[in-house]
N, C-alpha and C positions, 0 to 999 in steps of 0.2 A: 051593503048588499053583498051577500056571498053567492057566488056562482057555483052551482053544483057541477061536478064532473071535471073541474079544473084541478090539476095537481101540479105542485111544484115539481118540475121535471129534472132539473139539474142545477146544482150549485156549482158555479164556475170556480176557477182557481182562486179568485179573491173573494173576500166576504162581501164585496160591494157589487157583485153581479149575480143575477139569477136568471134562469130561463123557465118559461112556462109553455107547455104545449096546449093549444086551444083549438077548437073548431071555429069555422067562420061565424057560426051562430053565437058563440061565446066571446068573440073577439072584443066587441065594443064594451060589453059589460065588464070584462076583465081590465081593460084600459081605464075605464072610469074608476074602478075599485083601486087600481094602483095609484092613480092621480090623487084620490082622496087620502091615501096614506100620508102624502106630504113629504116623504123623504126620498123622492125619486129625482134623479138628475137627468136621465135620458131614457127613452123607450125606443127600442128598435123592433120593427115587425118584419119577420122573414117568412117566406113560404116554406113548404116541406122539403124543398131542394136546397135550402139555405141561402137563397137569394134575398137580398134586402129590398123590401117594398117601400118602407117608410121609416124615417128616423125623426123622433119628436124630442126636441130639447124641452124639458119641463122646468120652467123657472117660476119664481115667486109671482111674476107678473102674468102668468098664463091663466087668465080668468075670463069669464063672461063671453063677450063678443069675439074675443081672440080664439077661445077654445072651441066654439061652435063649428067653424070650418074644419078644424082638426077632426072632430067627431064625425062630420059628414064624410070626410075622406076615409076614415077608418070604416065607416059603414059601407062605403063603395068597395073597399078592399075585401070586406067580408063576402061579397058576392062573387069575387074572382076565384077563390080557392076554398077547398074544404078544410085544410089544416094549416095552422100557423104556429110559429114559435115567437114568443115575445121575450126579448132580452131586456132586462131592466138593470140599469146602472143606478145604484143608490148613493146618496151623499155619505161622506165619511162622518163618523160620530165625532 
């Protein structure tokens, strides 16, 4: 599922980190898309001031009943602010 209007905002110093700017409405869909990619080590959600709201370690065992509360928390975050930055740490090749 591709979310329209989301752009890769900044490639950090290393090849293994990326940042995405999203609105609150796009937040959950983008997180789900990133998790489906399968090469994610950690996801950090920050507000537009750079304050960290949530850090999610994404492991191979993160499935089903374990991930449902994470999605619920992300959905609740989306109601708190209009804009977010998602920092993604990827696994090394």
